[in-house]
C-alpha positions as CSV (number, residue, x, y, z in Angstrom):
1,M,-17.6,-64.6,-42.4
2,R,-18.3,-66.7,-45.4
3,T,-16.0,-64.4,-47.5
4,L,-13.2,-64.8,-44.9
5,H,-13.6,-68.5,-44.9
6,E,-13.5,-68.8,-48.7
7,T,-10.6,-66.4,-49.0
8,Y,-8.3,-68.2,-46.5
9,K,-9.5,-71.8,-46.3
10,D,-6.7,-73.0,-48.5
11,R,-4.2,-71.3,-46.1
12,A,-5.1,-73.3,-43.0
13,F,-7.8,-70.9,-41.8
14,T,-11.3,-72.0,-40.9
15,V,-14.3,-70.0,-39.7
16,M,-16.3,-72.0,-37.2
17,A,-19.8,-71.0,-36.1
18,F,-21.4,-71.8,-32.8
19,P,-25.1,-70.7,-32.7
20,C,-26.4,-69.5,-29.3
21,N,-29.9,-68.5,-28.2
22,Q,-28.8,-66.4,-25.2
23,F,-29.1,-63.0,-27.0
24,G,-32.6,-61.9,-27.6
25,A,-33.7,-65.4,-28.6
26,Q,-32.2,-65.0,-32.1
27,E,-31.5,-68.7,-32.5
28,P,-34.7,-70.4,-31.3
29,G,-34.7,-73.2,-33.9
30,S,-33.2,-76.6,-33.8
31,N,-29.7,-77.2,-35.0
32,E,-31.1,-78.4,-38.3
33,E,-33.3,-75.3,-38.7
34,I,-30.4,-73.0,-37.9
35,Y,-28.1,-74.8,-40.4
36,E,-30.8,-74.7,-43.1
37,F,-31.3,-71.0,-42.6
38,A,-27.6,-70.2,-42.7
39,T,-26.8,-72.2,-45.7
40,S,-29.9,-71.3,-47.8
41,R,-30.0,-67.6,-46.9
42,Y,-26.2,-66.8,-46.5
43,D,-24.6,-69.6,-48.5
44,V,-22.5,-70.6,-45.4
45,T,-19.8,-73.0,-46.3
46,F,-17.9,-73.1,-43.0
47,P,-18.5,-75.6,-40.2
48,M,-21.5,-74.9,-38.0
49,F,-21.7,-76.7,-34.7
50,A,-24.6,-77.5,-32.4
51,K,-26.2,-74.7,-30.5
52,I,-24.4,-73.9,-27.3
53,E,-24.5,-71.5,-24.3
54,V,-21.6,-69.1,-24.2
55,N,-22.3,-67.3,-20.8
56,G,-23.2,-68.4,-17.3
57,D,-23.1,-71.8,-15.6
58,G,-24.0,-73.7,-18.7
59,A,-21.3,-72.1,-20.9
60,C,-19.6,-74.5,-23.2
61,P,-16.0,-75.4,-22.1
62,L,-14.7,-74.0,-25.3
63,Y,-16.2,-70.6,-24.6
64,K,-15.0,-70.6,-21.0
65,L,-11.5,-71.1,-22.4
66,L,-11.9,-68.4,-25.1
67,T,-13.3,-65.8,-22.9
68,Q,-10.8,-66.3,-20.1
69,A,-7.9,-66.3,-22.5
70,Q,-9.1,-63.1,-24.1
71,P,-11.4,-60.9,-22.0
72,A,-13.1,-57.9,-23.8
73,D,-11.2,-54.6,-23.9
74,D,-13.1,-53.5,-20.8
75,G,-12.1,-56.7,-18.9
76,A,-15.5,-58.3,-19.2
77,I,-15.5,-62.1,-19.6
78,D,-19.0,-62.6,-20.8
79,I,-20.0,-62.5,-24.5
80,P,-22.1,-59.3,-24.9
81,W,-24.0,-60.3,-28.0
82,N,-24.0,-62.6,-31.0
83,F,-21.1,-62.4,-33.5
84,T,-18.3,-61.9,-31.0
85,K,-15.3,-63.4,-32.8
86,F,-12.1,-65.0,-31.6
87,L,-8.9,-65.6,-33.6
88,V,-7.1,-68.8,-32.6
89,N,-3.8,-70.0,-34.1
90,G,-3.0,-73.5,-35.2
91,D,-1.5,-74.3,-31.8
92,G,-4.8,-73.4,-30.0
93,E,-3.5,-70.1,-28.6
94,V,-6.3,-67.5,-28.4
95,L,-4.7,-64.5,-30.1
96,A,-7.5,-61.9,-30.2
97,R,-11.2,-61.2,-29.4
98,F,-13.3,-58.9,-31.6
99,G,-16.7,-57.5,-30.5
100,P,-19.9,-58.0,-32.4
101,Q,-19.5,-54.5,-34.0
102,V,-16.3,-55.5,-35.7
103,A,-17.1,-56.4,-39.3
104,P,-15.6,-59.6,-40.7
105,E,-13.7,-57.8,-43.4
106,D,-11.9,-55.7,-40.7
107,L,-10.3,-59.0,-39.6
108,A,-8.5,-59.7,-42.8
109,S,-5.2,-57.8,-42.0
110,R,-4.9,-59.6,-38.6
111,I,-5.6,-62.9,-40.3
112,E,-2.9,-62.2,-42.8
113,E,-0.4,-61.4,-40.0
114,V,-1.2,-64.7,-38.3
115,L,-1.0,-66.8,-41.5
116,A,2.4,-65.1,-42.4
117,S,4.0,-66.0,-39.0
């Protein structure tokens, strides 16, 4: 994701990360610990927000909006695992949802299409 952010940041594109501990307890640390890990290990340069919930009654309003606007290909609303990605245009329209198995570099052509429109 860092590479996508660095490639397109000067063209009105930003990666935004929202840590979540709902998937195998992969994000057990504090917000500060998560940020330190991401920046020191992966050289993250994009905005990282406070840890949130993405599924269930405690789901963040942003994720409620994202998942309802773009259910998964099978119609599921819930996020199945970390690294589910959403593409949102400058007007706030949720254009696409990509599962955790979709590699960030596989999003480049779709990002290019959105930035060109």
